N, C-alpha and C positions, 0 to 999 in steps of 0.2 A: 319366640321362634324355635323351631325344632333344630337341634344341633346333632347331625348324624356323624360328626367327626369323633365325638366322644363315645367311648364304649363303656357301658351301654349308652345308647343315645339319651339325650336329656333335653329339657326345655328351658329356655332362658326368658326371664321377664322382659316385657317391652321397655320398661323403665326401671331404673335402679331402685332396689328395695331400701336404699339408704333414706328414702323419704319417710320411712317408719322409725328411723332412729330416735330414741328418746320417748317413744309412745309406750303406754302400758301394754303388757303382753296379754292381760286378761281381756275377756270379751269374745265376740264372734268374729272370726276371720272368714272371708269369702274369697274363693279362688275362681276366677272366670277363665275358661278355655275357649279360644276362638279359632275355628278351623280356617286356614288360609284358602281362598278360592283358587289359588294357583297350585294347590297340592293335589297331585293325581295318583298318589300311591293308594293301594287298597285300604279300605276303611279299617281303622283299628280302634281300640277302646282305651280310655284313660281310666285305669283301675284304682289308683291310689296316689296320694300326695302327702307330703310331710312338711312341717315347719319347725325349724330349729331357732329358738330365741337365745341370743347370746347377750350377756350383761357386761357392761364395762366395769361395774363394781357390784358389790353386794347390794341386794334390794334394801330400800329404806323401810324400816319397820314402822307400821302404823298401829301401835299398841299403846295409846296414850295413858291408859290406866294401869299398864304393866301387869296384866293378868295372864299374859302368854297367848292371848287370842287377838287376832287382827280386829281393829275397830269395826270394820264393815261386817265382820262375822258376829261380833258382840251385838251389834244393832239388829242384824237379821234374825238372830236367835231370841231376841227379846231380853237378853242379859242387861243391855244398856238401852236407855231411852235416847232418842234424838229428836226432840220436839221441834227443832227448827229445820230439820232435814238437811243439815250440812255435812252429814256422814262423820261427825265427831261426837262420841258419847257425851251426853250432857254433863256427866260428872267431871269430865276433863275441862269444861268451860266454866265451872264454878270454882271459887266464888268471884273470879275476876269480872264476870258478866252477870252479876246478881246484886244490883245496887241496893235493893231493899232487903237483902239477906233472907228471903223467904224460901230458898232452896229451889227456885225456878228461874231459868234463864230470863233475862230481861226481854229478849225478843219474843219469848213464849208468853210471858206475862201480858204483853200487849196485843197478842193475837186475838182474833175474834173469839169471844167467849172467855178470854183470859181474865185474870183477877185485877189487872191494872188498866187505867186509861192512858191514852197517849195522844193528847189533843193536838200536838204539833207534828205528829208523824215521824219523830226522830228515833223510834224504836227504844226509847228510854221511858220507863214508867213515870207518869206525871209526879208521883210522890217523891221521886228522886230529883226531877227538874226543879221542883219547888224548893228543895234544900238550897239551891244555888241561885234561884231567880224567881222570887215571889215578894217583890218590894212592898206590896200593900198588905201582905199577910192574909190573903183571902183563900189560900189553898189552891190557887190556879197559877200555873207558870205565866210569867209576865208576857211572853210572846203570844200566849193563847188569850190573855186578857185583851191584848191589842187586836187580835184577829176577831174577837167577839164584839169589838166596838169601842173599847176604851181609847180615848183620844191619845194620839202619839204624833204630835205635830212635827217633830224632827226626825221621825222614822227610825229611831234607835231601838225599837222593840221593847221599850220601857214605857209604861203608862205615864202620861204627863203629870198625873197626881203625885208620882214619886219623884220625878225630875224637879218639880217645883220646890221640893224641900231644900234642895241645894243649888238650884239653877234658876232662881227668879230674883236677881239682885235688886231690881227696882220695885218688887212687891206688887206687880200689876196683875198677877194671876196667869201670866204667860211665860213659858219657858224662854230663857234668854235667847237661845238659838232661833226660836220662832219669832221673837221680837225683831231680830235682825233680818230674818228672811222676809218678813212682812213689811219691813221698812218703818215699823213703829219706833224703832231705836236705831241710832247710827253707831257705827264702829269705825271711826276714822283711822285707827291704827291696826285694824284687821286682826285683833287678838281674841275675837269671839266674845268679848264682854261689852255690853252696851255702854256708850260713852258716859251716860249720866251716872253710872255706877262707879266711875273712876274719878278721883279727885283731880287728877291731871293726866288725861289720856295722852298727852304729848303730841297733840295734833295741831299746833300753831304753825301751820304750813302755808301762811298767807304770802310769804316772801320766798324768793328763789333760794336764798341762803339758808332758809329754815325748812327746805324740802323734806318731807317725811319719807324715810327709807322703807320700801315695801319689797315683798318677795312674790314670786309667782302665785296667783290665786285671784280671788275676787273679794270685794269688800264694799263698804259704804263710805261716802264722803259728802261734803256739802260746801257750797261757796257762800252760804249765808254769813253775812258780816265781813266777808273778805273784801280786799281792795284789788286793784289791778296794777301789777308791776311788770307784766310780760309784754310781748310784742306779737300778739297773735291776731291782729286786726283782720276781720273778714266779714263782709256783709253785715256791718253794724255791730260786731262783737267788740269793737275797740273800746267800749266803755263798760264791758261786762267784768265782774269780779273774777279772780282766778285763784287757784290753790296749786301747790307744787308737790310733786312726788319724785323720788329718785330711785333708780333701779340699777344695780350693779350685777351684770350677768356673771355666772361662774365660768362660762366658756363662750366661744363664738357660736352664733346660731341665729335663728329667726325669733323675734319677739313680737307678739301681737298685743296691742292695747285697744281696749274698746270701752265705750260708755253706753253700750246697748242696754236698754231698760230704763234709762234716765227719763224722768217725767217732763223734761224740757229739752230744747235743742242745746247741744253742747259742741265744744270745739276742743280738739286735742292738738297740742303742739309739742314737738320734740326738740330738746335743747341739749347741747353738749356741755353746758356749764352755766355759771352765773357771771355777770348779770344776764338775765333772760333776754333783754332787749338786743344783746349783741351776739347771742349764741344759738339763735333759732336754726333748726335744720329742716323742719317740715311742719306743715299745718294741715289738719284734716278736719273738715266739718262733719258732724254726726247729727242727724235729725232725730 
């Protein structure tokens, strides 16, 4: 708006210029002048304008190579290369970002036409990834082997052929975790090891007083060979075998127990203690 009180008259911005605080002073600035439809004075001209930039502190120097020239000018003049276009001279990013020590930034090694492959798209040359993740020694990063079709039944981005070396306790040619997931093996104590690989998995939880302590999570169990000592009779379940688990929560809250996925009808009962016949609190049938 025009301020005719000030001498000489001046114009004030419609909005505070503080919106530009902290922004770079470089670049193209545009001033837009709008004539008010209510102004009836003779037509005048707007001849000139100026902009004064004030700094709260001295400008931060961008001269990473210490040659007395701003980085952006080094790059513009061709004195410094900037292969990845991040406005930082390449020599300032070496050797921290040159894993194969070939004098070229990793990000530029893997660009189209570069000297290195990057099968997993992580901007790290494959020859560097191989150093930390090539379990089968075939010169290909493990996760790329998996992406190309190497079996990885447990989804850990390591080919099963490598996992089998240390994680096939029963020697059946299947990774232990996959044995458990497929139901080929049981894990009554939920420790991730097939029960047949443990001399005593500690799962003799046929009776209430021998209830197996468990933590939140999921696992396998079986009632094969178990007897019945609980009192969860319901629709003919009064003769079915049962096993016991105990859970001690760390704090008050909601606990969900489920036998979904079981190959037969199951019955869950909740007890406050032993003996089970006298401590039942709830019974839920699960088909």
